[in-house]
C-alpha positions as CSV (number, residue, x, y, z in Angstrom):
1,M,-31.8,3.9,12.5
2,S,-33.5,4.2,9.1
3,K,-33.1,7.3,7.0
4,Y,-35.6,9.0,4.6
5,S,-35.3,12.1,2.5
6,V,-37.9,14.8,3.0
7,A,-39.6,13.8,-0.2
8,E,-39.7,10.1,0.8
9,A,-41.1,11.1,4.2
10,R,-43.9,13.1,2.6
11,K,-44.9,10.1,0.5
12,K,-44.4,7.4,3.1
13,F,-45.5,9.2,6.3
14,S,-47.7,6.4,7.7
15,V,-45.0,3.8,7.0
16,I,-42.4,6.0,8.7
17,L,-44.6,6.5,11.7
18,K,-45.0,2.8,12.2
19,E,-41.3,2.3,11.8
20,A,-40.5,5.0,14.4
21,E,-43.1,3.4,16.7
22,S,-41.4,-0.1,16.5
23,R,-37.8,0.9,16.2
24,G,-37.8,4.1,18.4
25,A,-36.5,6.6,15.9
26,V,-36.2,7.5,12.2
27,T,-33.9,10.1,10.6
28,I,-35.1,12.6,8.0
29,T,-32.5,14.0,5.6
30,R,-32.3,16.9,3.2
31,R,-29.7,16.6,0.4
32,G,-28.2,13.7,2.3
33,R,-27.7,15.6,5.6
34,P,-29.7,14.7,8.7
35,I,-32.2,17.5,9.6
36,A,-34.7,15.9,12.0
37,V,-35.5,12.7,13.9
38,L,-38.9,11.3,14.3
39,L,-39.2,9.5,17.7
40,S,-41.7,7.1,19.1
41,F,-43.6,8.5,22.0
42,E,-42.0,5.9,24.3
43,E,-38.5,6.9,23.3
44,F,-39.5,10.6,23.8
45,K,-40.7,9.9,27.3
46,R,-37.5,7.9,28.1
47,L,-35.3,10.8,27.0
48,R,-37.4,13.4,28.8
49,G,-37.1,11.4,32.0
50,R,-33.3,11.7,32.1
51,K,-31.9,14.0,34.7
52,G,-29.4,16.7,33.9
53,F,-25.8,16.6,35.1
54,W,-26.4,18.5,38.3
55,E,-29.3,16.4,39.4
56,A,-27.3,13.2,38.7
57,Y,-24.3,14.6,40.6
58,E,-26.5,15.5,43.6
59,R,-28.1,12.0,43.6
60,L,-24.6,10.4,43.5
61,R,-23.5,12.5,46.5
62,E,-26.6,11.6,48.4
63,D,-26.1,7.9,47.6
64,M,-22.5,8.1,48.7
65,K,-23.3,9.9,51.9
66,K,-25.9,7.2,52.8
67,A,-23.1,4.6,52.1
68,G,-20.7,6.4,54.4
69,I,-18.4,7.5,51.6
70,E,-17.4,11.2,51.4
71,I,-15.6,13.0,48.6
72,D,-12.7,15.2,49.6
73,T,-13.5,18.3,47.6
74,S,-9.9,19.6,48.0
75,I,-8.9,17.2,45.2
76,F,-10.7,19.5,42.7
77,Q,-9.0,22.6,43.9
78,D,-6.4,22.9,41.2
79,V,-8.3,21.2,38.3
80,R,-9.7,24.3,36.7
81,D,-7.6,26.4,34.3
82,K,-7.7,30.0,35.7
83,S,-5.9,31.6,32.8
84,P,-7.8,34.5,31.1
85,G,-7.8,32.7,27.7
86,R,-6.7,33.9,24.4
87,T,-6.8,37.4,23.0
88,I,-9.3,37.9,20.2
89,K,-8.5,40.5,17.5
90,L,-11.4,42.6,16.3
């Protein structure tokens, strides 16, 4: 992924747009630190089309059910730490 400073991005905006379009993304930096990413519209659509964790999990469960595979949920019973956590001093 290419990187351009804010100053370079102002001067070369049309070049950067073409680069993002062909490569998918370009990073914009300020004082050497990344502050923004310019994405092609195709890359944006691809990322927006991704499902969240819960939707992906539900789809996995549906697919497994159709295949006749069931998850025994009791295996997750003791996985979570139920301690109250640490004390915070104010």
